[in-house]
N, C-alpha and C positions, 0 to 999 in steps of 0.2 A: 518443758516451757521455757526455763531458765537460758535452757541450752539455745532457744531460738532468740532470745531477746539480745543475748553476747552476740550473736550472728549478725543481728539487726544492729548494733552500735558498733561493730567494728569498722566499715565503712566511713560511718562518723568520725570517729576516734583518726582513723587514717587521713583522710581530709583537714582534720584540726590538726593533724599533724604534721602535713603538707602544707599548709596554710601557713602553719607557725613559721616554719622552716623556711618558706619562700620570701615571707615577710622578713626575716632574719637575714636572708641572702641577699635581696632588695636594697637593705639598709648598708649592708657590707660595700655591694656594686656602689652605692651612690657614694661613702666616704670612701673607699678604696681608689676610686676611680675620679674622684673629685667632681663629679659632674652631679650638681647640686639642683637636679631637677624633682619635681613632683608631678608624675606621667599618671595617667588613667592604669588600670589594671594590666590593659594590653601593651602599653609603653615597657611597665617594668617588666613582664613574663619574657617580653621579646628581648629586651636585654640582658636577662639572666641568659636567656638562651644562647641569643650568640658570643657574648663572654665566654658561660661555659663550653659552646663549640669551641672559640680559640684555645680554650686549655685542655680540650678532647675528653670534658668530664664524665663522668658516667654516668651521673642523674639528670642529664641535659634529655633524654628520652621520657625523662619521668612527666613531663612540664608537657601542660594541655596542649592540643594541637595550634591551636590558634596563636601560641607563642613562635609558631615556626615558620608562620607567613613572611613576608617580606617586609622591609620595616615600613613602622605606620608614617604616610606621608609627612606629618606634622610631627614624627619624632626626629628633630632636626640634631639631637647627639647621635641618635643610631646611623643618619645618612654620613655625619662627620667619620664615625666608627669605620663603616664599611669602605669608606672613601679610602682611610688611613690602610686599610689592609689591603683594597688594590692597588695603591701607589706601590708598597712593599712586594707585593707581585708584579711589580712595573707596566702596571694595566693604567697606563696614563688616561687615557680618553674615557675608560669607565669610569674610573676615579673622577673625573671632573665633572662627569654628567649626574655622578652619586649627589654630589656635594652641591648642584646645583638649589636644590629647595631651600639649601641652609644657607647658601649665598645671598638667595633673594631676601630672606628676614634680617641680612646684616649679621650673620652669624661669627662670633668674633673667632674662636676654634676654627669655624670653613673659611675664613677670608686668611687665617693663618696658613692653615693646608692647601689653598691654592696656590699662594706664595711657591710652596717646596712642591708641587705640582709642574710650576711655573720655572722652576729653577732647572727640575730636572729634564723640563723639554729643551735647555739652554734661553729658556727666556727671561734673563736675568734681570733686564731693564723693566718687564709686565712685574714682574718678583717684586720690583724696587718701588714702584708706585704704588703698590700694594700696603707695600711694608709705609710708606712715607704717610700715606690715611692712617695707618695706625701708629705713628710715632715709634715704630722699634726701631731704632737708633740701631739697638747692636746688633741688632740680624739683616740690617742694610748694609753694616759693616763688612759682616761675614759673605755677603753677595758679590762686595765692591772685591774682597780678597777672592773668592772662586774666579769672579770675572778675568782677575789680572791673572791668575793660574793658569787658565782657558786662552790666554793671547785675546784679550777681547777690550783693549786699551782704551778703547772710546765709553763701553759699556761702564770699566771700572772707573774711569773718570767721572761719568753722572753717577754711580751711587754713591762716591765719596763725595760729590759736591752736594748732593741730595741728605748726604748724613751731615754735613758739615752746615747746610743750611737752618738743619731741625736742631742742632746743638753743636754751636760755632764752639765754642772754649775745650768740649769735649773732644772735640772730633778735630780740631786741627793738626794735633798731631801725625791721624794716619793718613790725613790727608798731604801732608807737608812730604812724608814717607814716599808716600804715593808718587807726587810729583818728583822728588829727587831721582827715586830708584826708576820708576817706569816708565814715568812721563818727558824724561829729560828735560825738564824743567827746572834747572837748580835757584834760576833768577827768581822765580814765584814760590820754589818753600820756602827761601831766604826771607824775601819779603815780609813776608806771614808771620813766620817765625819773630822775626824780630819787630812788626808789631804787636805783637801778644806779650813778646817781654815786656815791649818798653810801656805799655800799657796796662798791663795786667801780672805786675811783679807778684803780688801777694797769692797767684791764682795755685793751687794745688798743683797744676802738670807744671807750672814755670820752671822744675829741674828737668823735667822730661823735654821741654821745650830748648833747655840751653844745650841737654845733651844732645840732642839732634841737630843742632847749630851748626855745634861745635865737630860734630861728625861729618857734619857739609864741608865743614871748612877743611876738616882735615883730607877729607876725597879730594878737593880742589889742589888739593897743598897749600893751602893759605894757612902753613903753620904758624906767623905772627899773630891773626885771628883766630884761630885756633886755639893758639897757648893764653889768649887773652879768655878767651871762654873759658878752658877748665881752671886758668889761675880765680878765675871768679866762682865756679864751682869749690874748689878746695876753699876759699875761706868761709863760702856759706855752710859746705859741708866739712868739717875737717876731721870727722872719722870716716870717711868713705875713701876707703882703700882704693875704690875702680877708676875714681875721679883722678888720684894720686899717681896709678900704673899709668892711664893714659896722660896725663901729663908730660911724666920720663920720657913715652915713647913717642909723644911730642917734641919735645926738645931735641932726642938722641936723632928724628927726622929732619931739624932743622938743622943739623949739624954741630949743636953745641958740645958734641963728644958725648962718649960714655961716663965719664963723672957726674954730669947734669941728671941723664938716666937713671944712674948708680943710688943718684940720692934720692929723687924720688920714688925705687922702688922699696928701699931700706927705710923712708920714711913710712910706707905701707905696711911692713914690716913690724916695724917698731909698734904702729897702732893697734894693730892687732893680728897678734903673731901665729894666734888661733886659727888664724885665715890661709889658704894656701896662696891666692893672686900674686901679694908681692915676691913671694920667693920663685914659683914660675916665673914670674918678670926677670928677675936674676938669671934664672938659668936657662931663659929664652935670650936674655942681653947676650951673655957670655957665648952661647952658638953662637948667635948671627957676627962674633968677632971671632970666630974660629978656635975658642976657647972650649973645645967638645969637653975633653976630660975634668975640668974644673965645674962646669955647667951641672953635671949629675949630681950633685949632693944636693943642689939647690932644689933641683926635679925632687928628688926623693924627699925631700921634707914640704914639698909642694901635696905630692903624692900621700903622705901621711897626713897631711889634713883632709885632705878633700880626695879619697882614694875615688870616686863615682865621674871622675873628669877623664872620661876614656884617651881626649886628646893629649892630656901632660902624662900617660904613658906613653902616649906614642912617638910625643918630642925626647922625652927618656931614652928611648929605644931608640931613635934617630940615629941621636947625639953619640950615645955609647957607640954605634953604628959605625958612625963617621970618625969616632976617637980611634978607632982599629979593634975597641973590644969586642971581637964578634961572641965570643961565650957569652957574657953579661947582657948584650944588645938580646941575645936569641931568648935566653932567660925571662927578659922581660917579655918579650913578643908572645911566649908561650903564653904566659902570666895572663897577660892581655887579652888571649883568643878564647884562654878559659873565663875569664872574669866578665868579656865583651863579647862574646860570639856573635851577633846582629851588628859588628861595627867594621863593617866593608875595609874602610883606610885599613884598620887592625893587619887584616889577612894580608890586605896587598903589601904594606912592606913588609908584612914576616917572609912574604914568597922571596922576596929579593935577597933575605940574609940568609935563608934556608939555600938558595943559591949561593950565593958567596961561601957558605959554610960545606959546601957539596952535599947538600941533604935534600936527594930527587925528592924521595916520597911526601917528605913533608912541603916542601917547595909546591908540587902537583898541588896538594890536598888543598895549600891555602891559597892559590890564587883560584882553582876552582870554585873556594868557598865566596873567595872576592868576588867571581863573577857572579854567582848564584845571588846572593846580595846585592849585587849591583842592580841585577836584573829584576829582584822581587820588589826593590824597594822602591824602582824608578827613578834611581840617580842619575841625573841627565849629564851633570859637569865630570868632566874626564874620563869618561866614558872609553873614547880612544886610548888613554894613557894604560887603562886597563887592559884592555884586548891587548894591545903591543907588548906589554909586561909577561903577558899570559903566551905570548908566541915565544917572544925572548926565552921561557920557563920551558914551553913543552919541545920547544927546537934544543934549548941544551940537553933537555931528559931525551931526547930522541922521539920524541912522540910527533912525527914530522905531518903527516895527515891535520891534527888537529890546531899543530903549528900554523899551516896554510889556513885552517877554515878562520881561526883568531885574528892572523893578519887581514885576513881579507875582510873582516868585520871593521877591523881598525881603519882601513884605507877608507872602508864607506863614510865612516864617521868623520875621518879626517885625512882627505886624500892628499896631502902635502908633506906631513911626517916621514921625512926621509928615513928614519931607524925601520920604516915599516916595509916602505920600498925598498928597503936595503935587505930585509929579511928576506920577503918574499923574493926579492931575483936572486935570493941564494937558494933558498927552496925550490923554484920552478926552473 
């Protein structure tokens, strides 16, 4: 009799355990996903089952059969979750169809996901329209940058101006940067910057506006205007070493000589001796004056303070190479290749140093690594130079078929490079 009582109570106990566990799981799902909904049992069981399926949870099979049905029509979060999974799988049409019930109810997460679907289809303008309704300024700026990267200047302009209409003070800087860099509207960028600097001098963005205006004038070689801007910045921010360095370079470019530049750079060193910018500027100035050997200790001091600056390592190695200190330069290149293995310019420059040192194996390995990084990182600038140098290295190393191959690639990228034409003529 006692046995039968125990047997009859066991299913009830298991049911209670499963019920309690399910309740805890529901609570955990609600908290962990941020989905603060209070649905019925069907909603909650479906949600647990769906999330457990995504994680390949072993307990998913224990849930009632009703939890394995399609998402309930009124479960808006469920539609959004499934749509996101479909989007991740590249099933854009299915994802958009799955979102429709939630979109019809004005669900915020559904609208945000719809913008991702539109962007994935290349319909950035449509995504911007939805984001504008949500006042999602930062996301609109992301869309604007994507459009610019995809060579869609009209869409990018529309996105930047939409963001500007929503938050003018916060977005005038990215808008003017777009006008200067992509839209070839320097006059429009200058007008906007000058207006905001004049009317909102205490804005937290005022310093950024001044620097952008200074950059604009520097690119236009309007040295006097640029120097006036950076003089204003140095007066407002006397501890800013970067602005002093820029002021020194502007004086040098205007033709004021090395002394004016050196004075500004030395001030940067004196203000912040623990920073590397001033030391690096002095080293670069000496290199531009072809005083390569004198530049090395300044580069060394800069790198000692900021060893993560990979371009500084490259400048030092290049200066030593120019000074005829090839063994010392190669030591820097080796250290740089080890410390920054994904830095394509480092391998590119090292290849020629190895070539000069008659180290064939190292030269070929370095240029091949540079080409690999060039292709994998999608580097678009100076591709022809990389392939041209590869041709020179392969030709020197006696790998003539490889040399022809990379020379031809360089010719495709830049048909007018004389060194490439000469190389192909020698080999063919």
